[in-house]
Phi, psi and omega in degrees: 000143175298146185301126179053025178066012181263070189192143174247359190259330188088006179266142183223121185296334183276317187245002181087176184276152162282148188245144182292130184292343180263344177197104188290356175270000183245162180289155169271343194083164183210178012272346184274048186291324179296318178296315180298318180294318181297318179288315181297328180274359179080013180286327178218153179280333183220154173206157180260143176226164173247148182220115176255309179233006180147013191283355166261316186292323181292309177299323178299317179296313185285331182264001175070042181225178176268141176220137182244119165259108185286175171302140180304125179090355183284324178244143182293144175250009185303141178068015168255152180281129186283164169234295177228101187302330181294336185239350189294134174227155166241145179197170186263157166250149175202166179265355176210164185293322181300314179294322180298316180295318179297318179296316179298316179299319181292334184270349184288162174124153179298152177212109181294346180281351175240113189293338181261359181290132183295151176268001178297143177292166179297143178233088185302138180253344181304319182296340184267358183297331182278353182288153178287146180258017183303328182270359182280128180272113186242141178220164177259137177287125179256195176059242183308322187277000173251011177247168177055048182232141167283158182304325182293328178289319176298318179297322180298315179296319180299318181295318179296315181298319180294318181297327181265357181068034183265129178235343183284141177238137176234155180245125176279119189290138172057039181295325180296318177294325178298318179296318179298318180293323177298322177300313183299312182292319182299308185290328179289311179294320178297319178295320179298320181296322188256009189301315180297318179293324178296325180285321187269327187223054185298328184284350178278348181276151165300126183306323181294327178282315182302315184296322179288324177293320178297320177297321179295327180292343183254007179288129180297143181302322179301327179292320178295319178298317179294322179297319180291322177295318177297324180301318178296317179297315183297318179299318179298318181294318182289321178296327175296321179298323182284002172287338182245001181212147181258324184225137176240128179267129180212156177290142177277322181224157183280351186200174170288173186302125176291166177291149175303134179082355180295127186266326186225158167214171185249121176242121181050043175081002181245129177281125185228156176293135179296309187306318186277338191246002173299325182268026185299332181256353180268328187295322179295343182271309180291343179307328180239019170072025179289147176284141181219137170247123174273128186242129179287138177232088180295124177274343174224154177300138179263120180294137178226092184294331179295318178295319177300318180296318180298319179297321179295317179294321178298322177298321179293323176299315182296320180294320181289338184296312175064174178288149176083002182256015190300311184297312181295320182296321179297325181293320186259005185302314182297319179295321180296321179296321177295318178299321182301321181295337183266357183275086186248004181278075177301131187304316183291321179292318180299319179296318180295314182296317181298316180296318179294323179293322178297321178294320177297316180302313181298317180294324183293315186279350177250008181057037179276085185297326182298317179290320178299318177295320180298320183286327188240304188287320186273328183299125183294346181277353182298128180272322177198161175272176179287171183296329179298314178297321181293324183278318191246344183095152186295322182298319179295321179293320178299317180296320179298314181297320182293330185271338186284155179276142177287351180298130178086356180277336184297143178204164182245132180265150182261295182196146181261133178231134176278114183272332178217135183228126174250187182292326183228018182209149177224142173252121185244147174240137179232129177276132177227159182233143171239141173263118179260115181255160180297136178249144186273326187269153176296321180298317180296321177300319180294324181298328181260016173080030178052053180300128179303146184302326183292343179264349180295149180067008176260149178270123185246120178284142174227166179231139180231133174264000000 
């Protein structure tokens, strides 16, 4: 996640970037980039995100999933760390509309721990998904929302409008000023929240975040007052617009996901910073707390090796069924289908993971720091380091590895199983065994944690992810 949610890229100077599940060299968007990546990669069916100026909608757009920023105050934000209380929302990510609706329904309801959460009772939306949308008045956002776009963003809006038969265009008044006012309020409120930390621990902040917060701390009060007054006017104008329209279609992002580390892009012939301008079309909407659903629009087919594998396994089931197995097959058919969904050990991926784990094991028990660095620290696919690196720093861990004795590190592995599989990532578990033998010296007993005598010479299974 971007530091303190003040980010549109998904990059974090402390822990590294979250990576796009469809191309790990590209951004997830932020600030809720980890949640977007996990859902988009198939690691989890649902995830929670926060959205102040676009931090659910941007990752949903870049990771090809659905994301809901609810109406301001509709869902509780209690026990989440704030950024800008005037704009903060929490909402779900999902890979389909049904799951998104179920998550939203489960999260509804009053919460006294959030002072802005509505006291209205829950209003489930899942039952209405099957209803026809023929009576819904839909329009396309014109003016501001048709500028500063790459061709692929324009094409996405065009495809949605064509599929829904939408031809009407409406213009949201003063959207550019709304974005400017959102900037003023965001940076000022964010700076107020972090002011003590900025004074005491400025070097602990991501410089890109720190500099914007420091700038916010110096914004004159009259500008903030004017931004809030404009906000009230803008809300009145937009609500008037919704008297004649129910849904407005607009781009969530100006382009597909930029490359990791990309600093600038060109919008309408002007080179602009990526970090600040990814949310160019989201900020005028969250500025007044309107509900928004980000919808994926694949411009090209998305390869899904997991689905291909399932089809192949299903073919083998059908072939194995053979003639005369109809009665028994009907009895176990539902169970077989459930089993099919769990068969994610693609042979080529399993072979790669197993080989890499064997290499890791060898490097671990021989203190081969160079190989460990190659596998984790240097490899661009690394998502995060271990807890040791995060707590003590890489240099301290290297010194520890170099100083420790290889005695007692040897262990035997049993088998590798992929427990979770995404389009470009796999989580593997390997069972390993250590043989603990009796040690003669008191020092050696202390080294192994004073293992009770009754456990000596026994083989103890452990699990490592």
